[in-house]
The first five atom37 places (N, CA, C, CB, O) and aatype in JSON, in Angstrom:
{
  "aatype": [20, 20, 20, 20, 20, 20, 20, 20, 20, 20, 20, 20, 20, 20, 20, 20, 20, 20, 20, 20, 20, 20, 20, 20, 20, 20, 20, 20, 20, 20, 20, 20, 20, 20, 20, 20, 20, 20, 20, 20, 20, 20, 20, 20, 20, 20, 20, 20, 20, 20, 20, 20, 20, 20, 20, 20, 20, 20, 20, 20, 20, 20, 20, 20, 20, 20, 20, 20, 20, 20, 20, 20, 20, 20],
  "atom_mask": [
    [1, 1, 1, 1, 1],
    [1, 1, 1, 1, 1],
    [1, 1, 1, 1, 1],
    [1, 1, 1, 1, 1],
    [1, 1, 1, 1, 1],
    [1, 1, 1, 1, 1],
    [1, 1, 1, 1, 1],
    [1, 1, 1, 1, 1],
    [1, 1, 1, 1, 1],
    [1, 1, 1, 1, 1],
    [1, 1, 1, 1, 1],
    [1, 1, 1, 1, 1],
    [1, 1, 1, 1, 1],
    [1, 1, 1, 1, 1],
    [1, 1, 1, 1, 1],
    [1, 1, 1, 1, 1],
    [1, 1, 1, 1, 1],
    [1, 1, 1, 1, 1],
    [1, 1, 1, 1, 1],
    [1, 1, 1, 1, 1],
    [1, 1, 1, 1, 1],
    [1, 1, 1, 1, 1],
    [1, 1, 1, 1, 1],
    [1, 1, 1, 1, 1],
    [1, 1, 1, 1, 1],
    [1, 1, 1, 1, 1],
    [1, 1, 1, 1, 1],
    [1, 1, 1, 1, 1],
    [1, 1, 1, 1, 1],
    [1, 1, 1, 1, 1],
    [1, 1, 1, 1, 1],
    [1, 1, 1, 1, 1],
    [1, 1, 1, 1, 1],
    [1, 1, 1, 1, 1],
    [1, 1, 1, 1, 1],
    [1, 1, 1, 1, 1],
    [1, 1, 1, 1, 1],
    [1, 1, 1, 1, 1],
    [1, 1, 1, 1, 1],
    [1, 1, 1, 1, 1],
    [1, 1, 1, 1, 1],
    [1, 1, 1, 1, 1],
    [1, 1, 1, 1, 1],
    [1, 1, 1, 1, 1],
    [1, 1, 1, 1, 1],
    [1, 1, 1, 1, 1],
    [1, 1, 1, 1, 1],
    [1, 1, 1, 1, 1],
    [1, 1, 1, 1, 1],
    [1, 1, 1, 1, 1],
    [1, 1, 1, 1, 1],
    [1, 1, 1, 1, 1],
    [1, 1, 1, 1, 1],
    [1, 1, 1, 1, 1],
    [1, 1, 1, 1, 1],
    [1, 1, 1, 1, 1],
    [1, 1, 1, 1, 1],
    [1, 1, 1, 1, 1],
    [1, 1, 1, 1, 1],
    [1, 1, 1, 1, 1],
    [1, 1, 1, 1, 1],
    [1, 1, 1, 1, 1],
    [1, 1, 1, 1, 1],
    [1, 1, 1, 1, 1],
    [1, 1, 1, 1, 1],
    [1, 1, 1, 1, 1],
    [1, 1, 1, 1, 1],
    [1, 1, 1, 1, 1],
    [1, 1, 1, 1, 1],
    [1, 1, 1, 1, 1],
    [1, 1, 1, 1, 1],
    [1, 1, 1, 1, 1],
    [1, 1, 1, 1, 1],
    [1, 1, 1, 1, 1]
  ],
  "atom_positions": [
    [[181.76, 88.02, 150.32], [182.28, 86.89, 151.05], [181.86, 87.0, 152.52], [183.82, 86.81, 150.91], [181.9, 88.08, 153.1]],
    [[181.46, 85.88, 153.11], [181.06, 85.86, 154.52], [182.27, 86.06, 155.42], [180.36, 84.53, 154.85], [183.37, 85.63, 155.11]],
    [[182.03, 86.73, 156.56], [183.07, 86.95, 157.56], [182.76, 86.06, 158.76], [183.15, 88.46, 157.99], [181.63, 86.02, 159.23]],
    [[183.77, 85.35, 159.26], [183.61, 84.46, 160.41], [184.4, 85.04, 161.58], [184.09, 83.01, 160.08], [185.59, 85.31, 161.47]],
    [[183.71, 85.22, 162.71], [184.33, 85.76, 163.92], [184.23, 84.7, 165.01], [183.65, 87.11, 164.36], [183.13, 84.31, 165.41]],
    [[185.38, 84.23, 165.5], [185.39, 83.25, 166.59], [184.97, 83.92, 167.89], [186.79, 82.62, 166.74], [185.51, 84.96, 168.25]],
    [[184.0, 83.32, 168.59], [183.48, 83.89, 169.83], [183.95, 83.12, 171.06], [181.98, 83.92, 169.8], [184.35, 83.72, 172.05]],
    [[183.9, 81.78, 171.0], [184.29, 80.98, 172.15], [184.53, 79.54, 171.7], [183.21, 81.03, 173.27], [183.99, 79.1, 170.68]],
    [[185.34, 78.83, 172.47], [185.62, 77.43, 172.21], [185.97, 76.8, 173.55], [186.79, 77.24, 171.14], [186.85, 77.29, 174.26]],
    [[185.27, 75.71, 173.9], [185.49, 75.09, 175.2], [185.05, 73.63, 175.18], [184.74, 75.86, 176.3], [184.4, 73.18, 174.24]],
    [[185.42, 72.91, 176.23], [185.0, 71.53, 176.39], [183.85, 71.46, 177.38], [186.18, 70.64, 176.85], [183.92, 72.06, 178.45]],
    [[182.81, 70.74, 177.02], [181.67, 70.55, 177.91], [181.91, 69.31, 178.78], [180.35, 70.4, 177.09], [182.43, 68.3, 178.31]],
    [[181.53, 69.42, 180.03], [181.67, 68.28, 180.93], [180.32, 67.58, 181.04], [182.18, 68.72, 182.33], [179.31, 68.25, 180.8]],
    [[180.2, 66.34, 181.38], [181.29, 65.47, 181.78], [181.9, 64.67, 180.63], [180.81, 64.52, 182.82], [182.88, 63.95, 180.84]],
    [[181.36, 64.8, 179.42], [181.79, 63.92, 178.32], [182.8, 64.55, 177.37], [180.61, 63.49, 177.54], [183.16, 63.94, 176.36]],
    [[183.24, 65.75, 177.66], [184.31, 66.42, 176.94], [184.0, 66.67, 175.45], [185.57, 65.61, 177.05], [184.88, 66.54, 174.6]],
    [[182.74, 67.02, 175.15], [182.43, 67.44, 173.79], [183.02, 68.83, 173.58], [180.88, 67.44, 173.53], [182.96, 69.68, 174.47]],
    [[183.58, 69.05, 172.41], [184.13, 70.36, 172.08], [183.01, 71.23, 171.5], [185.32, 70.23, 171.06], [182.31, 70.83, 170.58]],
    [[182.85, 72.43, 172.06], [181.83, 73.36, 171.6], [182.51, 74.61, 171.09], [180.82, 73.7, 172.74], [183.35, 75.19, 171.77]],
    [[182.15, 75.02, 169.89], [182.73, 76.22, 169.27], [181.59, 77.13, 168.83], [183.64, 75.84, 168.05], [180.64, 76.69, 168.19]],
    [[181.7, 78.42, 169.18], [180.71, 79.41, 168.8], [181.36, 80.43, 167.86], [180.12, 80.11, 170.05], [182.44, 80.94, 168.15]],
    [[180.7, 80.72, 166.75], [181.2, 81.69, 165.77], [180.05, 82.57, 165.3], [181.86, 80.97, 164.57], [178.92, 82.12, 165.13]],
    [[180.36, 83.83, 165.09], [179.41, 84.73, 164.43], [179.73, 84.73, 162.95], [179.47, 86.19, 165.03], [180.88, 84.9, 162.55]],
    [[178.71, 84.52, 162.14], [178.88, 84.54, 160.69], [178.18, 85.79, 160.17], [178.3, 83.24, 160.02], [176.96, 85.9, 160.26]],
    [[178.95, 86.72, 159.64], [178.39, 87.91, 158.99], [178.29, 87.59, 157.5], [179.28, 89.2, 159.25], [179.29, 87.57, 156.78]],
    [[177.08, 87.35, 157.05], [176.85, 86.93, 155.67], [176.93, 88.13, 154.71], [175.48, 86.25, 155.54], [176.54, 89.24, 155.05]],
    [[177.44, 87.87, 153.54], [177.57, 88.91, 152.52], [176.21, 89.51, 152.16], [178.24, 88.34, 151.26], [176.13, 90.64, 151.68]],
    [[175.14, 88.75, 152.39], [173.79, 89.22, 152.08], [173.29, 90.25, 153.09], [172.83, 88.04, 152.03], [172.21, 90.81, 152.92]],
    [[174.08, 90.53, 154.15], [173.72, 91.59, 155.08], [173.07, 91.17, 156.38], [172.82, 92.5, 154.4], [172.45, 92.0, 157.05]],
    [[173.18, 89.92, 156.77], [172.64, 89.47, 158.05], [173.68, 88.59, 158.75], [171.3, 88.71, 157.84], [174.63, 88.12, 158.13]],
    [[173.47, 88.37, 160.05], [174.39, 87.56, 160.85], [173.67, 86.36, 161.44], [175.04, 88.4, 161.96], [172.47, 86.41, 161.71]],
    [[174.42, 85.28, 161.63], [173.91, 84.11, 162.33], [174.97, 83.67, 163.33], [173.56, 82.95, 161.34], [176.13, 84.06, 163.25]],
    [[174.53, 82.84, 164.29], [175.43, 82.24, 165.25], [175.62, 80.79, 164.85], [174.89, 82.36, 166.71], [174.65, 80.04, 164.73]],
    [[176.87, 80.4, 164.66], [177.17, 79.0, 164.33], [177.63, 78.3, 165.59], [178.26, 78.9, 163.2], [178.56, 78.75, 166.27]],
    [[176.98, 77.19, 165.91], [177.38, 76.34, 167.03], [177.89, 75.04, 166.44], [176.18, 76.09, 168.02], [177.17, 74.35, 165.72]],
    [[179.11, 74.72, 166.73], [179.72, 73.48, 166.22], [180.02, 72.59, 167.42], [181.03, 73.78, 165.38], [180.8, 72.97, 168.3]],
    [[179.4, 71.42, 167.45], [179.59, 70.46, 168.53], [180.37, 69.27, 167.98], [178.22, 70.0, 169.13], [179.99, 68.68, 166.96]],
    [[181.45, 68.92, 168.66], [182.28, 67.81, 168.18], [182.36, 66.74, 169.25], [183.69, 68.3, 167.8], [182.71, 67.01, 170.4]],
    [[182.04, 65.52, 168.86], [182.18, 64.35, 169.71], [183.05, 63.35, 168.96], [180.77, 63.73, 170.09], [182.6, 62.7, 168.02]],
    [[184.29, 63.24, 169.36], [185.3, 62.4, 168.72], [185.39, 62.79, 167.25], [184.94, 60.88, 168.89], [185.98, 63.82, 166.94]],
    [[184.83, 62.0, 166.32], [184.9, 62.34, 164.89], [183.58, 62.88, 164.35], [185.3, 61.11, 164.09], [183.5, 63.25, 163.18]],
    [[182.56, 62.93, 165.18], [181.23, 63.38, 164.74], [181.05, 64.87, 165.0], [180.12, 62.57, 165.45], [181.35, 65.35, 166.1]],
    [[180.58, 65.59, 164.0], [180.29, 67.02, 164.12], [178.8, 67.26, 163.94], [181.1, 67.83, 163.08], [178.16, 66.65, 163.09]],
    [[178.26, 68.17, 164.74], [176.91, 68.69, 164.55], [177.03, 70.19, 164.47], [175.92, 68.24, 165.7], [177.64, 70.81, 165.34]],
    [[176.46, 70.79, 163.44], [176.57, 72.23, 163.24], [175.17, 72.83, 163.12], [177.43, 72.56, 161.99], [174.35, 72.37, 162.33]],
    [[174.93, 73.87, 163.94], [173.69, 74.64, 163.86], [174.06, 76.05, 163.45], [172.92, 74.63, 165.23], [175.08, 76.58, 163.9]],
    [[173.27, 76.66, 162.6], [173.37, 78.11, 162.35], [172.01, 78.69, 162.68], [173.8, 78.43, 160.87], [171.01, 78.34, 162.06]],
    [[171.99, 79.59, 163.67], [170.73, 80.1, 164.18], [170.71, 81.63, 164.14], [170.48, 79.6, 165.59], [171.75, 82.28, 164.15]],
    [[169.5, 82.17, 164.11], [169.33, 83.62, 164.13], [169.3, 84.12, 165.57], [168.04, 84.03, 163.37], [169.31, 83.32, 166.5]],
    [[169.25, 85.43, 165.75], [169.31, 86.0, 167.09], [168.08, 85.66, 167.93], [169.46, 87.51, 167.0], [168.19, 85.51, 169.15]],
    [[166.92, 85.53, 167.31], [165.7, 85.17, 168.04], [165.83, 83.76, 168.62], [164.47, 85.26, 167.11], [165.49, 83.53, 169.78]],
    [[166.31, 82.83, 167.81], [166.51, 81.46, 168.27], [167.59, 81.41, 169.35], [166.9, 80.55, 167.1], [167.45, 80.69, 170.34]],
    [[168.68, 82.17, 169.17], [169.76, 82.2, 170.16], [169.25, 82.71, 171.5], [170.92, 83.09, 169.66], [169.61, 82.18, 172.55]],
    [[168.41, 83.74, 171.47], [167.86, 84.3, 172.71], [166.97, 83.27, 173.42], [167.05, 85.58, 172.43], [167.08, 83.09, 174.63]],
    [[166.12, 82.61, 172.67], [165.23, 81.6, 173.28], [166.04, 80.44, 173.86], [164.22, 81.08, 172.25], [165.78, 80.0, 174.97]],
    [[167.01, 79.96, 173.09], [167.85, 78.85, 173.53], [168.65, 79.27, 174.77], [168.81, 78.4, 172.39], [168.72, 78.52, 175.74]],
    [[169.23, 80.46, 174.73], [170.0, 80.96, 175.86], [169.17, 81.1, 177.12], [170.61, 82.29, 175.51], [169.62, 80.75, 178.21]],
    [[167.95, 81.61, 176.97], [167.06, 81.74, 178.12], [166.73, 80.38, 178.71], [165.76, 82.48, 177.72], [166.73, 80.2, 179.92]],
    [[166.44, 79.42, 177.85], [166.13, 78.06, 178.32], [167.32, 77.46, 179.07], [165.73, 77.16, 177.13], [167.15, 76.81, 180.1]],
    [[168.53, 77.67, 178.55], [169.72, 77.16, 179.22], [169.92, 77.81, 180.58], [170.96, 77.39, 178.35], [170.22, 77.13, 181.56]],
    [[169.74, 79.14, 180.65], [169.89, 79.84, 181.92], [168.85, 79.4, 182.93], [169.8, 81.35, 181.7], [169.17, 79.18, 184.1]],
    [[167.61, 79.27, 182.5], [166.55, 78.84, 183.41], [166.84, 77.44, 183.95], [165.18, 78.86, 182.7], [166.66, 77.18, 185.14]],
    [[167.28, 76.54, 183.09], [167.61, 75.19, 183.53], [168.78, 75.22, 184.52], [167.96, 74.3, 182.33], [168.74, 74.54, 185.55]],
    [[169.82, 76.0, 184.22], [170.99, 76.03, 185.1], [170.63, 76.55, 186.49], [172.09, 76.9, 184.48], [171.23, 76.13, 187.48]],
    [[169.67, 77.46, 186.57], [169.24, 77.98, 187.87], [168.61, 76.9, 188.74], [168.24, 79.13, 187.68], [168.68, 76.97, 189.97]],
    [[168.01, 75.89, 188.13], [167.38, 74.81, 188.88], [168.39, 73.78, 189.35], [166.32, 74.13, 188.04], [168.06, 72.87, 190.11]],
    [[169.62, 73.91, 188.9], [170.65, 72.92, 189.21], [171.57, 73.36, 190.35], [171.47, 72.63, 187.99], [172.55, 72.67, 190.64]],
    [[171.28, 74.48, 191.0], [172.14, 75.03, 192.04], [172.52, 74.04, 193.13], [171.48, 76.19, 192.66], [173.69, 73.95, 193.51]],
    [[171.56, 73.29, 193.64], [171.84, 72.32, 194.7], [172.72, 71.2, 194.18], [170.55, 71.76, 195.27], [173.6, 70.73, 194.89]],
    [[172.49, 70.75, 192.95], [173.28, 69.68, 192.36], [174.72, 70.12, 192.18], [172.69, 69.25, 191.01], [175.64, 69.35, 192.47]],
    [[174.94, 71.38, 191.71], [176.3, 71.87, 191.49], [177.07, 71.92, 192.8], [176.27, 73.25, 190.84], [178.23, 71.51, 192.83]],
    [[176.47, 72.42, 193.87], [177.19, 72.57, 195.13], [177.41, 71.22, 195.82], [176.42, 73.51, 196.06], [178.33, 71.08, 196.63]],
    [[176.58, 70.22, 195.51], [176.72, 68.91, 196.12], [177.76, 68.07, 195.42], [175.41, 68.19, 196.12], [178.28, 67.12, 196.0]],
    [[178.08, 68.4, 194.16], [178.96, 67.54, 193.39], [180.3, 68.09, 193.27], [178.43, 67.29, 192.06], [181.17, 67.48, 192.64]]
  ]
}
């Protein structure tokens, strides 16, 4: 049976989408990261491996670094 570990749950601004992150330890012996995005009644679910998570995370961090002036101005 797969094991689900809750990692984080928060609201994204400015549109208040609910984001939930879970680690799924599969009975087959590997883990994935589940990202669940909720907008009102609509759900989008991704299950990604660690390589994809690293690439996605790096892209998010690089983008956020370019937004420094925008964050301090707003």
